[in-house]
C-alpha positions as CSV (number, residue, x, y, z in Angstrom):
1,M,40.4,41.1,41.6
2,L,39.1,44.1,39.5
3,D,37.8,43.2,36.0
4,A,39.2,45.0,32.5
5,K,35.8,46.9,32.7
6,S,36.5,47.8,36.6
7,E,40.2,49.1,36.4
8,R,39.0,51.4,33.6
9,T,36.7,53.0,35.8
10,V,38.9,53.4,38.9
11,A,41.7,55.1,36.5
12,A,38.8,57.5,35.5
13,V,37.8,58.3,38.7
14,A,41.5,58.4,40.6
15,D,41.8,61.1,37.2
16,Q,38.7,63.2,37.9
17,L,39.5,63.3,41.4
18,Q,43.1,64.5,41.0
19,V,41.6,67.6,38.7
20,L,39.0,68.1,41.3
21,F,41.8,68.6,44.5
22,G,45.2,69.4,42.9
23,T,47.7,69.6,45.6
24,E,45.2,68.5,48.9
25,L,44.9,65.1,47.1
26,V,47.2,62.8,48.7
27,A,46.1,59.1,48.2
28,V,43.3,57.5,46.3
29,A,43.3,54.0,47.4
30,L,41.0,50.7,46.7
31,Y,40.2,48.7,49.6
32,G,37.4,45.8,50.7
33,S,36.8,43.3,48.1
34,A,37.8,45.5,45.4
35,A,41.5,45.5,46.5
36,G,41.1,41.9,47.2
37,S,40.4,38.3,45.4
38,D,36.7,38.2,46.8
39,F,35.6,41.0,44.4
40,V,32.8,39.9,41.8
41,P,32.2,41.5,38.6
42,G,29.2,42.5,38.9
43,R,27.7,42.3,41.5
44,S,30.9,44.3,44.0
45,D,31.1,47.1,45.0
46,I,34.2,49.4,44.3
47,N,35.0,51.0,47.7
48,I,37.3,53.8,47.3
49,A,39.1,55.6,49.7
50,V,40.1,59.6,49.1
51,V,42.5,60.8,51.7
52,L,43.1,65.1,51.4
53,N,45.9,66.8,53.1
54,S,42.3,68.0,55.8
55,L,39.3,68.1,54.9
56,E,36.6,70.9,54.8
57,Y,33.0,71.4,54.3
58,Q,33.8,72.9,50.6
59,H,35.8,69.4,49.3
60,L,32.6,67.2,50.5
61,H,30.1,69.5,48.2
62,A,32.6,68.9,45.4
63,L,32.0,65.3,45.9
64,K,28.5,64.8,45.9
65,R,28.4,66.1,41.8
66,H,30.2,63.4,40.9
67,T,28.9,60.2,43.1
68,P,25.7,59.6,41.4
69,R,27.6,59.8,37.8
70,W,30.2,56.8,39.5
71,R,27.4,54.6,41.6
72,K,26.2,53.7,38.1
73,D,29.5,52.1,37.4
74,R,29.6,50.1,40.6
75,V,31.5,52.4,42.8
76,A,30.5,53.3,46.5
77,T,30.0,56.9,47.6
78,P,34.1,57.2,48.6
79,L,35.5,57.3,52.4
80,V,36.8,60.8,52.9
81,L,39.8,60.9,55.2
82,D,42.5,63.6,55.7
83,R,45.9,63.0,57.4
84,A,44.0,64.4,61.3
85,F,42.1,61.6,61.8
86,L,43.9,59.0,60.3
87,R,46.3,60.3,63.2
88,S,44.1,60.4,65.8
89,A,41.0,58.0,65.2
90,A,42.9,54.4,65.4
91,D,42.0,54.1,69.3
92,V,38.4,54.2,68.2
93,F,38.3,52.7,64.6
94,P,40.8,50.1,64.9
95,M,39.2,47.7,62.9
96,E,38.4,49.8,60.0
97,L,42.0,51.4,60.1
98,N,43.4,47.9,61.5
99,D,41.8,46.7,57.5
100,L,42.9,50.0,55.5
101,R,46.7,49.2,56.6
102,T,46.6,45.6,56.2
103,H,44.6,45.0,52.9
104,H,44.2,48.3,50.0
105,R,45.9,49.0,46.9
106,I,47.2,52.5,46.6
107,V,46.1,53.9,42.9
108,Y,47.4,57.3,43.4
109,G,49.5,59.1,45.7
110,E,51.5,58.3,49.1
111,D,50.2,55.4,51.1
112,V,49.1,56.7,54.5
113,F,48.2,53.9,55.5
114,A,50.8,51.4,55.7
115,I,52.3,53.8,58.5
116,L,49.3,53.3,60.7
117,V,49.7,52.1,64.1
118,V,46.9,50.0,65.8
119,N,46.9,49.1,69.4
120,D,46.1,45.5,70.2
121,T,43.8,45.8,73.2
122,N,41.5,48.7,71.7
123,L,41.5,46.1,68.4
124,R,40.5,43.2,71.0
125,Y,37.4,45.3,72.5
126,Q,35.9,46.7,68.9
127,C,35.6,43.1,67.8
128,E,33.5,42.1,71.1
129,H,31.8,45.2,70.6
130,E,30.6,44.3,66.8
131,A,30.2,40.5,67.4
132,R,28.2,41.0,70.9
133,G,26.3,44.1,69.0
134,K,25.3,42.3,66.0
135,L,24.6,39.0,68.1
136,L,22.0,41.1,70.2
137,R,20.4,42.1,66.8
138,L,20.0,39.5,64.7
139,R,18.5,37.7,67.6
140,E,15.8,41.3,67.1
141,L,15.2,40.9,64.2
142,Y,14.8,37.1,64.7
143,I,11.5,37.8,66.7
144,E,10.2,40.5,64.3
145,L,10.9,38.4,60.6
146,G,8.2,36.0,62.1
147,D,7.9,32.9,59.7
148,N,9.5,35.1,56.4
149,E,12.0,32.3,55.4
150,G,13.4,35.6,52.3
151,N,14.1,37.9,54.6
152,L,15.7,35.1,57.4
153,Q,18.3,33.7,54.4
154,G,18.9,37.6,53.9
155,L,19.1,38.6,56.9
156,M,21.9,35.4,57.2
157,L,24.1,36.6,54.2
158,D,23.7,39.9,55.4
159,S,25.6,40.1,59.0
160,L,27.8,37.3,58.2
161,K,30.5,39.7,56.4
162,T,31.0,41.4,60.1
163,F,32.1,38.1,62.0
164,L,33.9,37.1,59.0
165,V,35.8,40.6,59.2
166,V,36.4,40.0,63.5
167,M,37.5,36.6,62.9
168,R,40.1,38.2,60.7
169,H,41.0,41.0,62.9
170,L,41.0,38.3,66.2
171,S,43.7,36.2,63.7
172,R,45.9,39.1,63.6
173,L,45.8,39.8,67.7
174,R,47.1,36.0,67.2
175,D,50.2,37.0,64.9
176,Q,48.3,34.6,62.1
177,P,49.0,36.8,58.5
178,H,46.3,38.8,56.9
179,A,43.5,36.8,55.0
180,T,42.2,38.6,52.3
181,S,39.6,36.4,50.9
182,Y,37.1,35.3,54.0
183,E,36.8,31.4,52.8
184,T,40.8,31.5,53.7
185,V,39.5,34.2,57.3
186,L,37.8,31.5,58.5
187,D,39.8,28.5,57.5
188,V,42.5,31.0,59.9
189,F,40.3,31.5,62.3
190,S,38.9,27.5,63.0
191,R,42.3,26.4,63.4
192,T,44.3,29.0,65.4
193,F,41.3,28.9,67.8
194,Q,40.6,25.1,67.3
195,C,36.5,25.2,66.5
196,Q,34.4,25.3,63.8
197,F,32.0,26.7,62.4
198,P,30.1,24.9,59.2
199,T,26.8,26.3,59.3
200,M,29.1,30.0,58.7
201,N,30.9,28.4,55.9
202,D,28.2,27.1,54.2
203,L,26.1,30.7,53.9
204,L,29.6,31.5,52.8
205,Q,29.5,29.2,49.8
206,I,25.9,30.7,49.3
207,K,26.8,34.5,49.1
208,L,29.8,33.7,47.1
209,G,27.4,32.0,44.4
210,K,29.3,28.2,45.0
211,A,26.0,26.9,46.7
212,E,23.0,27.3,46.5
213,W,19.9,27.0,49.6
214,S,19.0,23.7,50.9
215,G,17.4,21.9,54.1
216,E,15.1,23.9,56.8
217,V,15.8,28.5,56.8
218,E,14.9,27.8,60.6
219,E,16.9,25.3,61.0
220,L,19.7,27.0,59.4
221,F,19.0,30.2,62.0
222,R,19.3,28.5,64.3
223,H,22.9,27.1,63.7
224,Y,24.0,30.1,62.8
225,L,22.4,31.9,65.8
226,G,25.0,29.1,68.4
227,E,27.9,29.7,66.0
228,V,27.8,33.8,66.5
229,E,27.3,33.2,70.2
230,K,30.2,30.2,70.4
231,L,32.4,33.3,68.2
232,V,31.5,35.7,71.3
233,Q,32.4,33.0,73.6
234,V,36.4,32.7,72.1
235,I,36.2,36.6,72.1
236,D,35.6,37.0,75.8
237,G,37.6,34.4,77.1
238,L,40.7,35.8,74.5
239,E,43.9,38.4,76.1
240,T,45.5,40.4,74.6
241,R,49.4,40.5,74.9
């Protein structure tokens, strides 16, 4: 949940966008951790989606003058979309658009995300693509990093979010309610598919600042990689309805 300072920042950015785009501005929305309970003031970025009637080069050019100032207040580079993209992209970006549909907060304008339609088959395919691709990359980076424990720790923490997002969407395919916190995502997925991910849970506690590193990093990575492989097996056996 945003703190008071971040709320003021969001309100100011929304006001600037209204002045910048006028009637072309359809909506301004928060998404990601900024729209839920995982937001950590001073650490988390503020993710903002900007929707226009139609997106032209001059709109991007106008935005780039403002982003350096916004970045100082932890506002990430905005996700800029238009109505045409939202109508036609759900087949190739089902995870991203489903996240926007189920987990956003409108700051200004029309709730264009609530009416998005995402096909379950497309969603399942992208989940597998994301999980398998990240697994291949994990193996590759492990070989490259050698014995650098700090880099190995960073690799695990940086990659964890991808797998948790995949889990959230897979749970949705089993009619589970959309979970906003990553702790809930992991718990719901484990119960829904009856498999445990203790190493991912340990890493999540570290990522959330609730625990410290303990044990041998190499061994932790070995278990983490095994859990990622187990996740891919779950997806591989999943049929959409």
